[in-house]
VOGU-785060 format. One record per atom (N, C-alpha, C, O, CB): residue in one letter; y, z, x. Coordinates in steps of 0.1 Angstrom, whole numbers, plus 5000, padded with zeros to 4 digits. Glycine has a CB too. Example, Ala and Ser with C-alpha at 12.3 -4.5 7.8 and 13.67 -1.06 7.14 Angstrom:
BEGIN
A494350785132;A495550785123;A496750785132;A496750855142;A495550905113;S497850715128;S498950715137;S500050795129;S501150805134;S499450575141;
This chain:
BEGIN
M498850005009;M500050005000;M501250005009;M501450095017;M500050134991;P502249915007;P503349905016;P504250025013;P504450075002;P504149775013;V504950075024;V505850185023;V507250115023;V507650045032;V505750285035;L508050155013;L509250085011;L510450175013;L510450295008;L509350024997;A511450125020;A512650205021;A513450205008;A513350105001;A513550145033;E514150305005;E514950314993;E515950194992;E516250154981;E515650444992;S516350145003;S517350045002;S516749904999;S517449804996;S518150035016;E515349895000;E514749764997;E514649754981;E513749794975;E513349765003;Q515649684976;Q515749664961;Q515649514958;Q516049434966;Q517049724955;L515049484947;L514949344943;L516249294936;L516949374930;L513749324933;D516549174939;D517649104932;D517049034919;D516348934920;D518348994941;D517249094908;D516749044895;D517648934889;D517448904877;D516449154886;G518548884896;G519448784890;G520648844883;G520648964881;G518648704880;P521548764880;P522848814874;P522648884861;P523448964857;P523848704873;D521548844853;D521348904840;D520449024840;D520149084830;D520848794830;G519849044852;G518949164854;G517549134848;G516749224848;G519549284847;R517349014844;R516048984837;R515048914847;R513848904844;R516248904825;G515548864858;G514648804867;G514448654864;G515048604855;G513348874867;G513548594872;G513348454871;G512348404861;G511248354865;G513048404885;R512548424849;R511548374839;R511548224839;R512548154838;R511948424824;M510248174841;M510148034842;M510247964828;M510148034818;M508748004848;T510447834828;T510647764815;T509447784807;T508347754811;T511047624818;R509547824794;R508447844786;R508147714777;R508947634775;R508747964776;R506947714773;R506447604764;R505647674753;R505147784756;R505647494772;P505447604742;P504647664731;P503247704737;P502647624744;P504647574719;A502747814733;A501447864738;A500347774733;A500147754721;A501248004734;P499547714743;P498447634739;P497247724734;P497247844736;P498047544750;E496247654728;E495047734724;E494447794737;E493947904736;E494047644716;R494347714747;R493747754760;R494947804769;R495747724775;R492947644767;L495047934771;L496047994779;L495747984794;L494547984798;L496348144775;T496747984802;T496647994816;T497048134820;T498248174819;T497447884824;L496048214824;L496248354827;L496148384842;L495048344848;L495348444818;V497148444848;V497048474862;V497148624863;V497948694857;V498248404870;Y496248674872;Y496048824874;Y496348854889;Y496048784898;Y494648864869;L496748974890;L496849054903;L496049174902;L496249254892;L498349084907;G495049194910;G494249314910;G493149314920;G493049214928;G493549324896;D492349414920;D491349434930;D490149344926;D489549364916;D490849584931;P489849244935;P488749154931;P487349214931;P486449154926;P488849034940;N487249334938;N485949394939;N485749504929;N484649574930;N485849444953;S486649534920;S486549634910;S485749574898;S486149464893;S487849684905;I484749644894;I483949594882;I484849584870;I484649494861;I482849684879;H485849674869;H486749664857;H487649534857;H487849474847;H487649784856;T488149504869;T488849374870;T487949254868;T488349164860;T489549364885;Q486749254873;Q485849144872;Q485449124857;Q485449014852;Q484549174879;R485249234850;R484749224836;R485949174827;R485749094818;R484249354831;W487149224830;W488349184822;W488549034823;W488748964813;W489549264827;L488548984836;L488848844838;L487648754832;L487948654827;L488948814854;A486448804834;A485348724829;A485348714814;A484948614808;A483948794833;F485848814807;F485948814792;F486848694788;F486448614780;F486548944787;F488048684794;F488948584790;F488548444795;F488848344789;F490348614796;A487848434806;A487248304811;A486248264801;A486148144797;A486648324825;A485348354796;A484348314786;A484948274772;A484348204765;A483448434784;R486248324770;R486948284758;R487548144759;R488048084749;R488048384755;G487348074771;G487847944773;G489247934779;G489747824780;G487947874760;H489848044784;H491148034790;H490948004805;H489948024811;H491848174788;S492047944811;S492047924825;S492548044832;S493648094831;S493047804828;V491648104840;V491848234845;V491948224861;V491048164867;V490648334841;H492948284866;H493248284880;H493448424885;H494048504878;H494448194883;L493048454898;L493248584904;L493948554917;L493448484926;L491848654906;L495148624919;L495848614931;L495448734940;L495448854936;L497448624929;V495048704953;V494548804962;V495248794975;V495448684981;V493048784965;P495748914980;P496448914993;P495548845004;P494348875004;P496849054997;S496148775013;S495348695022;S494448775031;S493448725035;S496348615031;G494748905033;G493948985042;G492849065035;G492049125042;G494849075050;D492749055022;D491849135014;D490449065014;D490348945013;D492349155000;R489449155014;R488049105013;R487749074998;R488149154989;R487049215018;V486948974996;V486448944982;V484948934983;V484348844989;V487048804977;D484349034977;D482849044977;D482348954965;D483048904957;D482449184976;E481048954964;E480348884953;E480648964940;E480949084941;E478848874955;G480648904929;G480748974916;G481748904907;G481648914895;G481249114919;L482648824912;L483648754903;L482848634896;L482048564902;L484848704911;D483148624883;D482648504876;D483048374883;D484248364887;D483048514861;P482148284885;P482448164892;P483548074885;P484147994892;P481248074894;S483748094873;S484848024866;S486248074869;S487248014865;S484648024851;I486348184876;I487648244879;I488148184893;I487448194903;I487648404880;A489348124892;A489848064905;A490548174913;A491448244907;A490847954901;V490248184925;V490848274935;V491948204943;V491648104949;V489848344943;H493148264944;H494148204952;H494648304962;H495048414957;H495348144943;R494748274974;R495248364984;R496748354986;R497348244985;R494648334998;F497448464988;F498848464991;F499248555002;F498548665004;F499748494979;L500248525010;L500748605021;L501348735015;L502248725007;L501748535030;A500848855019;A501248975012;A501749075023;A500949115031;A500149035004;W503049105023;W503649215031;W503249205046;W502649295051;W503249345025;P503449085052;P503149075066;P504049165074;P505149195070;P503248925071;R503549205086;R504349295094;R505549215100;R505449105104;R503449355105;S506649285100;S507849225106;S508849335111;S508949435104;S508649125096;P509349315123;P510349415127;P511649415120;P512449505122;P510549395142;I511949305113;I513149295106;I513049345092;I512249295084;I513649145107;R513949435088;R513949495074;R514049385064;R514849295065;R515049595073;G513249385054;G513349295043;G512549165044;G512249105034;G514649265041;V512149135056;V511549005058;V510149005052;V509748905046;V511448975074;S509349115053;S508049125048;S508149105032;S507349025027;S507449255051;R509049165026;R509249155012;R509649015008;R509148964998;R510249255006;L510548955015;L510948815012;L509848715013;L509748635005;L512148775022;L508948725024;L507848635026;L506848655014;L506348555009;L507248655039;T506648775011;T505648795000;T506248734987;T505448674979;T505448954998;M507448764984;M508148704972;M508048554972;M507648494962;M509648754971;L508348484983;L508248344983;L506848294981;L506648194974;L508748284997;A505848354987;A504448314986;A503948324971;A503348244966;A503548404995;L504348434965;L504048454951;L504748354942;L504048294933;L504348594946;R505948324944;R506748234935;R506248094937;R506148024927;R508248244939;L505848054949;L505347914951;L503947904944;L503747794938;L505247884966;T503148004945;T501847994939;T501947994924;T501247914917;T500948114943;L502848074918;L503048074903;L503747944898;L503547904887;L503848194899;L504647884906;L505147754902;L504147644901;L504247564893;L506247714912;R503147654910;R502047564910;R501147584898;R500647494892;R501347564923;L500847714895;L499847744885;L500447744871;L499747714861;L499247874887;R501747764870;R502447764857;R501747854846;R501347794836;R502647624852;P501547974849;P500848064839;P501648084826;P502848074826;P500448194845;D500948114816;D501548164803;D501848314804;D502848354799;D500648134791;V500948384811;V501148534813;V500748574827;V499648524832;V500448614802;L501448654833;L501048724846;L500648864843;L501448934837;L502148714857;H499448914847;H498949044844;H498549114857;H497649064864;H497849034834;A499149224859;A498749304871;A497949424867;A498349504858;A500049354879;H496849444873;H496049564871;H496249664883;H495849634894;H494549524870;F496849774880;F497149884889;F498649864893;F499149764898;F496249874902;L499449974890;L500849964891;L501349944906;L502049854909;L501450094886;T500850034914;T501350024928;T500649914935;T499449884933;T501150164936;R501349844943;R500849714950;R500849594941;R501649504942;R499549744956;Y499849594932;Y499749474923;Y500849464913;Y501349354910;Y498349484916;G501149574906;G502349574897;G503649544904;G504449464899;G502449704890;W503749604916;W504949574924;W505049424927;W506149364927;W505049664936;A503949364931;A503949224934;A504249144922;A504949044923;A502549184939;A503849184910;A504149104898;A505649104896;A506248994893;A503549174886;R506349224898;R507749224896;R508449144907;R509449074904;R508349374896;L507949154919;L508549084930;L508448934928;L509348864933;L507849124943;S507448884921;S507348744919;S508448684911;S508748564913;S505948714912;G509148764903;G510248714895;G509748644882;G510548594874;G511048614902;F508448634880;F507948564868;F508048654856;F507848774857;F506448524870;R508248594844;R508248664832;R507548574822;R507648454822;R509748694827;P506748624813;P506448774811;P505348824819;P504348744822;P506148804796;Y505448944823;Y504349004831;Y503849134823;Y504649204817;Y504649034845;V502549164825;V501949274818;V501449364830;V500949324840;V500749234809;I501549494828;I501049594837;I499949674830;I500249734819;I502149684843;T498749694836;T497749784832;T497749904842;T497449874854;T496349714830;V498050024838;V498050134847;V496650194846;V495950194836;V499150244843;W496150244857;W494750294858;W494550444859;W493550494855;W494150224871;G495550514865;G495350654867;G496150704879;G497350754877;G493850694869;S495550704891;S496250754902;S497550674906;S498450724912;S495350754914;D497650554901;D498850464904;D500050524896;D501150494899;D498550324899;V499750604886;V500850674878;V500850824880;V501950884882;V500550644863;F499650884880;F499551024882;F499851084896;F500351194897;F498251074877;V499550994906;V499551054920;V500550974929;V501451034935;V498251044925;E500450844930;E501150764940;E502650764939;E503250764949;E500650624940;P503150754927;P504650754926;P505350874931;P506450884934;P505050724912;A504550984932;A505151114937;A505251114952;A505851204957;A504251224933;A504751014959;A504751014973;A506150994979;A506351044990;A503850904979;S507050924972;S508350904977;S509350864966;S508850824956;S508350804989;S510650884969;S511650834959;S511550684958;S511850624948;S513050884963;A511250614969;A511150474969;A510050424960;A510150334952;A510950414983;A508850494961;A507750464952;A508150484937;A507750404928;A506550544955;R508850594934;R509250614920;R510250504916;R510250464904;R509950754919;M511150464925;M512050354921;M511350234917;M511650164907;M513050334932;W510350194926;W509650074923;W508850084910;W508749994902;W508750034935;A508250204908;A507550224896;A508350204884;A508050134875;A506850354896;R509550264884;R510450254873;R510950114870;R510950074859;R511650344875;R511250044881;R511849914878;R510749814874;R510949724866;R512549864891;T509549834879;T508449754875;T508049774861;T507849674853;T507249774884;L507849904857;L507449934843;L508449894833;L508149854822;L507050074842;S509749924836;S510749904826;S510949754823;S511549724812;S512149964831;R510549664832;R510749514829;R509449454824;R509449334822;R511249444842;A508449524823;A507149474818;A507249434804;A507849514796;A506049564821;A506649324800;A506649284786;A505649364778;A505749374766;A506349134784;L504649424785;L503649504779;L503049594790;L502749544801;L502549414772;V502849714786;V502149814795;V500949864788;V501049914776;V503049934800;T499749864794;T498549914787;T497950034796;T498050034808;T497449804785;A497350124788;A496750244794;A495550274786;A495450234775;A497750364795;V494550344792;V493350374785;V493350514778;V492450544770;V492150384795;S494450584779;S494550714772;S495950744769;S496950684775;S493950834781;E496150834760;E497550874756;E498250944767;E499450924769;E497450974744;D497551034775;D498251104786;D498751004797;D499751024803;D497351214791;L497850904799;L498250804809;L499450724804;L500350684812;L497150714813;A499450684791;A500550614786;A501850694786;A502950644789;A500250574772;R501750824783;R502950914784;R503450914798;R504650914801;R502651054779;A502550924808;A503050924822;A503750794826;A504750794833;A501850954832;A503250684821;A503850554823;A505250554817;A506150504824;A502950444818;V505350604805;V506650604799;V507650694806;V508850654808;V506550654784;E507150804811;E508050894819;E508550824832;E509550854837;E507351024822;L507750734837;L508150664849;L508950534846;L509450474855;L506850614857;G509150504833;G510050394830;G509450294820;G510250204815;G510350324842;A508250294816;A507650194806;A508350224793;A508750334789;A506150214805;R508650114786;R509250124772;R508150174762;R507150114762;R509849994768;P508450274755;P507450324745;P507050224735;P505850214732;P508050444738;D507950134731;D507650034721;D506849924726;D506249844719;D508949984714;L506749914740;L505949804746;L504749864753;L504149794762;L506849724755;T504349984750;T503150054757;T502050064746;T502250114735;T503550194763;R500850024750;R499750024741;R498450094748;R498350094760;R499349874737;I497650144739;I496350204744;I495250094743;I494950034733;I495950324736;V494750064754;V493649954755;V492550004765;V492950054776;V494249824761;Q491349994761;Q490250044770;Q489749924778;Q489849804774;Q489050094761;F489249954790;F488549854798;F487249814790;F486849694790;F488149904812;G486749904783;G485749874773;G484249884778;G484049884790;G485949734768;I483449894768;I481949894770;I481349794761;I481849774750;I481350044768;D480249744765;D479449654757;D478349744751;D477449784757;D478849534765;P478449764738;P477449854731;P476049794730;P475149874727;P477949894718;D475949664732;D474649614733;D473949634746;D472649644746;D474749464730;V474649644756;V474149674770;V473949824772;V472849864776;V475049614781;F474949894768;F474950044770;F474550104756;F475350134748;F476350094774;A473250124756;A472650174743;A471450254747;A470850244757;A472250054734;P471050344738;P469750424740;P468550334742;P468550224736;P469550524728;G467650374751;G466550294753;G465550364764;G465950464769;G466950154758;P464450304766;P463450364776;P463950344790;P464750254793;P462150294774;V463450434799;V463750434813;V462650354820;V461450384818;V463950574819;P463050254828;P461950184835;P461150274844;P461750354852;P462550074844;A459850274843;A458950364851;A459150354865;A459050454872;A457550344847;D459450234870;D459550224885;D460850284890;D460950324902;D459550074889;L461950294882;L463150354886;L462950504889;L463350554899;L464250344876;R462250574880;R461950714882;R461150734895;R461350824903;R461250774870;A460150644897;A459250654908;A460050624921;A459850694931;A458050564907;T460950524921;T461650484933;T462550594938;T462650614950;T462550364930;L463150674928;L464050784932;L463250914934;L463851024935;L465150794922;N461950914933;N461051034934;N461551134925;N461851254929;N461151084949;L461551104912;L462051194901;L460951234891;L461251294881;L463251134894;E459751204894;E458651244885;E458651394883;E458651474893;E457251204891;G458651434871;G458551584868;G459851654869;G459951774867;G457551644876;C460951584871;C462351644873;C463251614861;C463151514854;C462951584886;R464151704859;R465251684850;R466451634859;R466651684870;R465551814841;V467151534853;V468151464862;V469551494857;V469851474845;V467751314861;V470451524866;V471851524864;V472451414873;V472151404885;V472551674868;L473151324866;L473651204873;L475151224875;L475951244866;L473351074865;S475651204888;S477051194891;S477351054896;S477151024907;S477351304902;P477850974886;P477950824889;P479250774895;P479350654896;P477550754877;R480250854898;R481550804902;R481550754916;R480550784923;R482650914900;G482550684920;G482650644934;G482550754944;G482950864941;G483950564936;L482050724956;L481850824966;L483150844974;L483250804985;L480650794976;R484150904967;R485450934973;R485851074969;R485451124959;R486550834969;P486651144977;P486951284975;P487551314961;P487351414955;P487951334985;I488351214955;I488951244942;I487951274931;I488351334921;I489851124938;Y486651234933;Y485651244923;Y484851374924;Y484051414916;Y484751124922;R485051454935;R484651594936;R483051604934;R482651694926;R485351684927;H482351524940;H480851534939;H480451664945;H479351724942;H480151424947;E481151724954;E480851844961;E480751964951;E479952054952;E481751884972;V481551954940;V481552064930;V480252044922;V479652154919;V482752044920;A479751924919;A478551904912;A477351954921;A476452014916;A478251764909;I477451934934;I476451984943;I476352134943;I475352194943;I476651934958;R477552204943;R477552354943;R477052404929;R476452504929;R479052404945;A477352324919;A476752364905;A475252364906;A474652444899;A477352274894;L474652264913;L473252254913;L472552384918;L471452414914;L472852134922;V473152454927;V472652584932;V472252674921;V471252754922;V473552644942;R473052664910;R472852764899;R471952714888;R471752774877;R474252804893;L471352594890;L470452534880;L468952554884;L468652574896;L470852384878;P468052544874;P466652564877;P466152464888;P466752364890;P465852544865;Q465052504894;Q464552424906;Q464052284902;Q463952194911;Q463452504913;D463752264889;D463252124886;D464452034883;D464151924879;D462352134874;V465652084884;V466851994881;V467251924894;V467451994904;V467952074876;V467351794894;V467751714906;V469051644903;V469351604892;V466651614910;L469951644913;L471251574912;L471151434918;L470751424930;L472451654918;V471451334911;V471451194916;V472951154918;V473651154908;V470651104907;I473351114930;I474651064933;I474550914937;I473850884946;I475351144944;V475250824929;V475150684933;V476150654944;V477350694943;V475450594920;K475750574953;K476650544965;K477450424962;K477350314968;K475750514977;F478450444952;F479350334949;F480550344959;F481150454961;F479850344935;Q480850234966;Q482050224975;Q482150354983;Q483250424982;Q483350204966;P481150394991;P481150514998;P482250525009;P482350435017;P479850545004;D482950635009;D483750675020;D482850745030;D482250845028;D484950775016;P482650675042;P481650735052;P481850875056;P480950955057;P481550645064;D483150915058;D483451055061;D483151145050;D482551255053;D484951065065;Y483451115038;Y483151195026;Y481651205024;Y481151315021;Y483851135014;L480951095026;L479451095025;L478851195035;L477851265032;L478950955027;A479451195047;A478951285057;A479151435053;A478351515056;A479551255071;V480351455048;V480651595043;V479651635032;V479151755033;V482151605037;L479351555023;L478451585012;L477051615018;L476351705014;L478351475002;G476651525028;G475351545034;G475151685041;G474151745040;G475051435044;R476251725048;R476251855054;R476251965044;R475552065046;R477551875063;L476951945033;L476952055023;L475552065017;L475152185014;L477952015012;V474951955014;V473551965008;V472652035017;V471852125013;V473051815006;A472752015031;A471852085040;A472252225041;A471352315041;A472052025054;D473552265041;D473952395042;D473452485030;D473252605032;D475452405044;L473452425018;L473052495006;L471552485004;L471052544994;L473852434994;G470852425013;G469352425011;G468952335000;G467952364993;G468752565009;L469652224997;L469352134985;L468852004989;L468851904981;L470652124977;V468351985002;V467951855006;V466851794997;V466951674995;V467351865021;G465951874992;G464951814983;G465451794969;G464651744961;G463851904983;R466651834966;R467151834951;R468351734949;R468851724938;R467451974947;V468851674959;V469851574958;V469451444963;V468851434974;V471151624966;R469651344955;R469251204958;R470551124959;R471251114949;R468251144948;F470651054970;F471850954971;F471150824968;F470550764977;F472450964986;A471450774956;A470850644952;A471650524956;A472950534956;A470650644937;P471050414960;P471850294963;P472550244951;P472150264940;P470950184969;P473650174953;P474450114942;P473650014935;P472749944940;P475750054947;V473850004922;V473149904913;V474249824906;V475349854906;V472249974903;S473749714900;S474649624893;S475149694880;S474549794876;S473949494889;H476249644875;H476849704863;H475849714852;H475749814845;H478049634859;E475149604849;E474249594838;E473049694840;E472549754830;E473649464837;H472649714852;H471549814855;H471949954855;H471150044855;H470949784868;M473249974854;M473750114852;M473250184839;M473050304839;M475350124853;A473050094829;A472550154817;A471150224819;A470950334813;A472350044806;D470350174828;D469050234831;D469250364838;D468550464836;D468250144839;M470350374847;M470650494854;M471050604844;M470750724846;M471750474864;Y471850564834;Y472350664824;Y471150714816;Y470950834814;Y473350604815;R470250624812;R469050664804;R468150754812;R467450834806;R468350534800;L468150734825;L467350824834;L467850964833;L467051054836;L467350774848;A469150984831;A469751114832;A469551204819;A469451154808;A471351104835;D469351334822;D469451424811;D470851464808;D471151494796;D468551554815;V471751464818;V473151494817;V473851414827;V473451394838;V473451654819;V475051364823;V475951294832;V477151374835;V477751434825;V476351144827;V477551394847;V478751474851;V479751394857;V479551314866;V478251594860;S481051424853;S482251354860;S483351444860;S483951484849;S482551214851;V483751494872;V484851594873;V485851554883;V486051634893;V484251734877;P486551444881;P487551404891;P488851494891;P489051564881;P487951264888;R489551484902;R490851564903;R491851504893;R492551584887;R491351564917;S491851374893;S492951304885;S492251184879;S491651104886;S494151274893;D492451154866;D491851034860;D492251034846;D492651134840;D490351034861;A492150914840;A492050894826;A490650914822;A489750934831;A492650754820;F490250904809;F488850924806;F488150794811;F488450684808;F488650934790;S487050824818;S486450714826;S485550624818;S484950674808;S485650774838;V485350504823;V484450414817;V483050464818;V482150444810;V484650264823;T482750524830;T481350574832;T480950674821;T479850674817;T481250634846;A481950764818;A481650864808;A481450794794;A480550834787;A482750964806;L482250694791;L482050624779;L480750544778;L480050534768;L483250524776;E480350494789;E479050414790;E477850514788;E476950484781;E478850344804;A477950634794;A476950734792;A476850774778;A475750794772;A477150854801;M478050794772;M478050834757;M477450724749;M476650754740;M479550854753;A477750594752;A477150484744;A475650484745;A474950434736;A477750354749;C475050534756;C473650534758;C473050664752;C471850684752;C473250534773;G473950744746;G473450864739;G473150984748;G472351064745;G472250834731;I473750984760;I473451084770;I474551194770;I475651154771;I473251024784;P474151314769;P475151424770;P475951424783;P475451384793;P474551564768;I477251454782;I478051454794;I478751584796;I478851664787;I479151344793;V479151614809;V480051724812;V481151664820;V480951594830;V479251834820;V482451694816;V483551634822;V484651734826;V484651844819;V484151524813;G485451704836;G486451794840;G487551804830;G487851714822;G487051754853;E488251914830;E489451954822;E490651864825;E491351894834;E489752104823;L490751754817;L491951664818;L492351634804;L491551634795;L491551534826;P493651604802;P494151574788;P493351464781;P493151474769;P495551534789;S492951364789;S492251254782;S490851294777;S490351234768;S492151134792;A490251394784;A488951444779;A489051494765;A488251474756;A488351544788;H490151564762;H490351624749;H490551514738;H490051524727;H491551714749;E491251404742;E491451294733;E490051234728;E489951194716;E492151184740;V489151234737;V487851174733;V486851274727;V486051234718;V487251104746;L486851394733;L485651484730;L485951604721;L485051664716;L485151534743;D487251624718;D487551744710;D486851744696;D486351844691;D489051764707;E486651624690;E486051614677;E484551584678;E483851584668;E486651504670;V484051574690;V482651534692;V481851644699;V480751684694;V482551404700;D482351684711;D481551784719;D482651854728;D482651834740;D480451714728;P483451944722;P484552004730;P483952094741;P484652114752;P485452084722;D482752144740;D482252234750;D481852154763;D481452214773;D481152314745;A481852024762;A481551944774;A482651944784;A482451904795;A481151804769;I483851994780;I485051994789;I485152124796;I485252234789;I486351964781;V485052124809;V485152244817;V486052224829;V486452114832;V483752274822;P486552334835;P487352324847;P486552244857;P485452284861;P487752464852;G487152134862;G486552044871;G486252094885;G485552034893;G487251924872;D486952214888;D486752274902;D485852394901;D485852464911;D488052304908;D485252424890;D484452544888;D482952514887;D482552474877;D484952624875;P482252534898;P480852504898;P480052594887;P479152544881;P480252524912;I480452714885;I479752804876;I479952744862;I478952734854;I480252944876;A481152714858;A481352654845;A480652524843;A480052494832;A482852634842;I480652434853;I479852314853;I478452334851;I477752274843;I480152234865;A477852424859;A476452464858;A476052514844;A475052474838;A476052564869;T476952594838;T476652654825;T476652544815;T475752534806;T477752754821;A477652454815;A477652344805;A476452244807;A475952204797;A478952264807;I476052224819;I474852134821;I473652204816;I472852144809;I474652104836;E473452334819;E472252404814;E472252414799;E471152404793;E472252544820;D473452434792;D473452424778;D472852294772;D472152294762;D474852444773;R473252184779;R472752054774;R471352024777;R470551964770;R473651944780;L470952084788;L469452074792;L468652154782;L467452124780;L469252124806;A469152254776;A468452344767;A468452294753;A467752364744;A468952484767;L469152184749;L469152134736;L467652104731;L466852054739;L470052014735;S467452134718;S466152084712;S466251934711;S467251874711;S465852154699;P465051874710;P465051724708;P465851674696;P466551574697;P463651684706;G465851754685;G466651714674;G468151724676;G468851634672;G466251804662;D468551834682;D469951854685;D470451754696;D471551714695;D470152004690;R469551724705;R469951624715;R470151484709;R471151414712;R468951614726;A469251454700;A469351324693;A470651314685;A471351214685;A468151294684;D470951424678;D472151434669;D473351414678;D474251344674;D472151564662;L473451494689;L474551484698;L474751344704;L475851284704;L474451584709;G473551284707;G473651144713;G474151044703;G474850954707;G472251104717;R473851064690;R474350964680;R475850984678;R476550884677;R473650994666;R476351104679;R477751134677;R478551084689;R479551024688;R478051274675;L477951094701;L478651044714;L478650894713;L479750834717;L477851094726;R477550834709;R477650684709;R478550634699;R479350534702;R476250634706;A478650694687;A479550644677;A481050654682;A481850564680;A479350724664;A481350774689;A482650794694;A483050684705;A484150634705;A482850934699;A482050664714;A482350564724;A482550424719;A483450354723;A481150564734;I481750384709;I481950254703;I483350244695;I484050144696;I480850214694;E483650344688;E484850344680;E486050334690;E487050264687;E484950474672;R486050394701;R487150394710;R487150274720;R488250224722;R487150514719;A486050224724;A485950144736;A485150014735;A484849954745;A485450224747;D484849974723;D484149844722;D484949734729;D486049714725;D483849814707;V484349674739;V485149584748;V485649464740;V486749424743;V484249534760;R484849404731;R485249284724;R486449314715;R487449244715;R484149234716;R486449424708;R487549464699;R488849484708;R489949444704;R487249584691;N488749554718;N489949594727;N490549464733;N491749444732;N489549684738;L489649374739;L490249264746;L490649144737;L491549064740;L489249214756;L490049144725;L490549044716;L492049084711;L492848994709;L489649034703;Q492249214710;Q493649254707;Q494549214718;Q495649174716;Q493649414705;V494149234731;V494949194742;V495249044741;V496348994744;V494249224756;E494248964738;E494348814737;E495448784727;E496248694729;E493048744733;G495548854716;G496548834706;G497948864712;G498848784709;G496348924694;W498048964720;W499348994726;W499748894736;W500848854738;W499249134733;Y498748844744;Y499048734753;Y499648614746;Y500548564750;Y497748694760;R499048584734;R499648464727;R501048484722;R501848394723;R498748434715;I501348604718;I502748644714;I503648624726;I504748564725;I502748784708;L503248674737;L504148664749;L504248524754;L505348484758;L503648754760;A503148454753;A503148314758;A504048224749;A504548124754;A501748254758;D504248264736;D505148194728;D506648224730;D507548164724;D504848224713;G506848314740;G508248364742;G508748464733;G509948484732;G509048244742;T507848524726;T508248624716;T507948764721;T506948794728;T507448604702;D508848864719;D508649004723;D507649064713;D507649034702;D509949074723;L506949164718;L506049244710;L506849324701;L507949374705;L505049324718;D506449344689;D507049444679;D506849584683;D507249674677;D506549414665;
């Protein structure tokens, strides 16, 4: 993420609105250009949805960034020069702006959409293109703007000029508004779950055998292997659970230093035989990982309500989540006792044990309620078709009501 001096301000033109390109009536097939992490499953799924709808979908990627497998082949990737090093103040920003504007002039999008406020959202604003949409993710609003007054300034100017801001929870939307997003142009939209993929079902026998889980009850901690997700708290909670309970941690995007810390903690607590570090699996196969679990735990330091928790709910699996405002939005009417202080191993262990102790009938009833709540909130098709409607309004040159 570039560090910006407070004096580095954008020239938005004499009317303060920036360089909106000449509009044309919105065609049936929109040209949609995105800025975002090409290796995030959420970015990949969002773009793939609109490509499958028949739109022309493009992803702008900084020239130095890695692009792994996973993007739908119908999505066109375009590299641009992003914040190159320069000893002269303002040159890096100027070169980035020119690279973006030249690319967008060539692509002539109907809408530019940035996923993640810092870096990608800032690039959208820097491009001068209108209309642009910002989707805020969590730490880009809750954490990163607090790093400096320059970051707060960029956040405010980026959000205040967005034609639409989307967030996955009310608390995240409020935080975006506090940073400058217009309340009347801010909407709740989920990244979404596919309820046909994430549904109750049998666990493949070979999966349990592969992870050496025969005869074990399983607690799954499926978040990325980074400190913000506090897997160490789940490990400490495991100490207080019965010996037949095993913790499975999936090695998604592992931070090597953090993984080493977790390994030492497991050894120090005498849990080597009860913690499994599972290799990452494809998004579709995550449904089997959820079904394998008796309980899914997610206790990040900062987050909106996670897609992983919604996917587990859709599979009918009980969850335990950290105390965050977004958790109450989802669970207060369904399973409020699933919300515990995310830094308290004893509270987490107690909540896990309560769910492990459910009778088959009570577990099935809870699973049905969790699945219904997940689908009501996060059905991917319903959420993204709504976004498509907003894209069309913006592409027609009309402001959202």
